[in-house]
N, C-alpha and C positions, 0 to 999 in steps of 0.2 A: 500485395505492395502499397495500395492505397489504404490508409489508415485515420481514422477520424476519432481515436479512442480518446476520452476525457474532453472533446469537444463538442460546442454547444451550436447548433446549426437553426436558422430561422429560414423557410422556404415558403415564401407565399404564392397563394394560389396552388396550394398543394394536395387540394382534396379530389383531383382528378388529372387526366392527362400527363403533360411534361412534368409537371410540379410533384405529382404523386409520386411519378417513377423517380425523380431526382431525392425525395423525402425517403423514399423505400432502400435505396441505393445507398445512400449516406448512413443511414440508421443500420444496414446491413455489414458496413465498414465501421461501426462503434459510436456514430454520432448520436447524439441526443438531440432528436428533432422536432422543432416547433411547427406542426401542420396548421397552415392557416389561411382560411378562404373566408367569404361571406356566410356560407351555410355550416354551420358549427355541427349539426347532426353527420354531414359528409365527412368532415375533418374527423370525428372522433370515429367514424369508421374506416378510416386510413389509420390511425393510430393504433385502433384495435388488431388491425392486420400486422401491424409493426411489430405490436407487443408479441402477439401470437408466435412471430418469426423468432423472438428472443431480444429484439430491440427496445429501445425506449424513446418514447414521444410524448408530446403535448399537444392537446388541440385546442386552438384558439380561434374565435371569430374575428375577421379581420375585413374591414372596408378599404381597399388602398386609395382611394380618393378622397379619404376621411383623416386629417392629420391627428385629431385627437385617437382613432382607432388604431392609428399604426403606433403613435405613442403607447398606446396601452399595451401592445403586444410585446414591445422591446422592453419597457417597464416591467412586465409578466415574467418575460423570459429570463431577465438578469435577477431578478427577485425570487424567482423558483431556482435557478441553477447556479446562480452567481457569476457567470460569464457569457460572454458571446462572442464565438470565434467565426463564423461564416452566416454570410447574409446572402439568399438567392433571391433576386428580385423577378420573379417569374410572371406574376399576375398581370393581367392586361384585358382590357375590353375591346370590342370593335362593334358596336351596335348599328352602324351603318353599313351595307353592302352595295355599292353602286358608283357612279360618278359623285366625284368631289363637288361637283357643279351643283349637285341637288343635295347636299348632306346640310340637314338643320343644323342651326346653331347649338341647338342642344345636344347633340350628339357628336358634334365636333368639339363642343367643350368637355364633354364626358370622357372623349377619347384622351383628351390631351391632359386631364384633369388625374386620370387615373394611370395612363401608361408611363407619362413624363413628370409631371408634379408629384405624385404619390412615390414613384421612385427616387426622386430627389429628396423628399421628404425622410424617406427609411433610411437613406444613405447617411443623410444628415445626424438623423437621431441615433443611427448605429455607431457612427464615427468614433466618441470616446471609449466605448465598449471594446470595439475592434482595435483600437489604438492601445490598449492596455493587454490586449491577448494576442497582438501582432497578427490580427485576423484579415479577412478579405473580403469582397462583395463579387458575385458573378451576375450579371445584368444578362436577360433573355432580350436579345434583338431579334432580327429576322433577316432573310434574304432581301424581303421587300426593301430594306435599308438602301440596297445598293441598285435596285432598279425601281421603273414605274410600274404603277399598278391601276388598271383602269376599274377595279372594284373594290379595293381596301387602301385608298390614298392617303388617307388621312392617319389611319394606323401606320401605315409604310413611314410617313413623318415622323410619327413619333418614335419609330424603331431605328431611323438614323440618327435622331436626336439622342437616344440612350446612349448610342456608341459614342457621341461627342461627349456625354456627360461622364460616360466610363473614361475617357484619355484624360480627362480634365482632373476627375478624382483621381486617378493614377498618377499623375503629375503631382498632385498636392498631397496626397498620401505616402508616397513613396518614402521620400525622407523622416516619415514616422514610422517607419516599418510595417506599413498595410499595402495591399496588392487591391486592384480591380480590373475585371475582364469581361468581355462579353462572349456569348455564343450568338450565333446567325444561324437558326435552323431553317431548313428548306420546309417541304410540305411534308407535313407529319398528321399521321392518320389519329386525330384526337377530335373529340367531341366539338372544341372550339374552332378548328379548322374544317368541320363537315362540309360547309357548304361550298369549299374549295376542292376537296377530295372527291366529294358526290358528283361534281360537275363532269361528266362523262367526258367532253373534250380535254379538260386539264388534266384529268387522271391519265388519259389514254397517251398526252404529251408526255409526262412523266416516266411513265412507264414504257416507251419507247426510246425517248429522244435523249433522256439524261442520263449519264454513263451507268450508275447504279441499276437504274431499270425497274426501280421500286418506290413506295411510298416510305417515307421515315417512320418509324416508331418512338412512343418514348422513352423506350430504353437506350436508343440510339444518343439522344441528348443527355441522359442521364449519366452515362460513360463519360462524355465531356466536360459536363460539370462537375463531377466528382474529380476530375484530373484538375481542373483548374482550381476548385478549392483545395485541394490536397497540398501538402508539401512537397509532392513530386515537381509541383509547378512554382516552387518558392521564388524561383528567376524569371518568372512570366508575368508581365503586368501591364497596361495599357494595349491588350491585344483583344482583335476579335476573331476567334474561329467559326469559321462558315461550316456547318454541319448539314451539308443539302444534297448528298450523293451526287455531286458535280453539275447540280443544276447551272451555277453560274457560268462554268466553263463549257455549258452544252453549245453546241452548233446551232446557232440562230438561224441556219439557212436550211 
């Protein structure tokens, strides 16, 4: 049902976790996928696995907080493949775990630079190419955008801002034939979220009080991303799909 034949997709932070799952899912549906993250060898490993499964991919090093690095990824993609159809802004950082009252300025700025400013830059850079192809962007937000957090508050702020960014992109880009949407994952069992799901209290709470009673897996999010980026969602824009196993509707009592 979902096909990305003859389409080119950039997936940031795709050397592991949710990004890797999205890259592999899109490649399996025919996309040429640009796998990018800070560590090139990790990207090359994912590319090798995609190619071994019969797909096509390119590994590029990318620092999402660096404007020149992002521009190089977009330029290399278009120079190599002649087009750009999908951008999945998945990469994010969270160097501070604890109260916002204690976060150092350096960590605060790093989170905002990577998670928000970098996402905005990449969408700006991709716009002319996506306009030409009638493409779209999918931003990875989080359920933390909708609720407070005692330990990842600044990260949550950037995830809420990404939803606002996406809505405005959808508003501006719609008349130009482009779409923008978000996914807000719940607690997903990735290395990035290890501090959360290894917390015995939090894991037990998810596995007993959340309706689905389990942690999410990267493939759970890859399915949603593939739908939003595909032609099946051609009339869907400006939306945030919450994929959290029911975390937001769980009875707080």
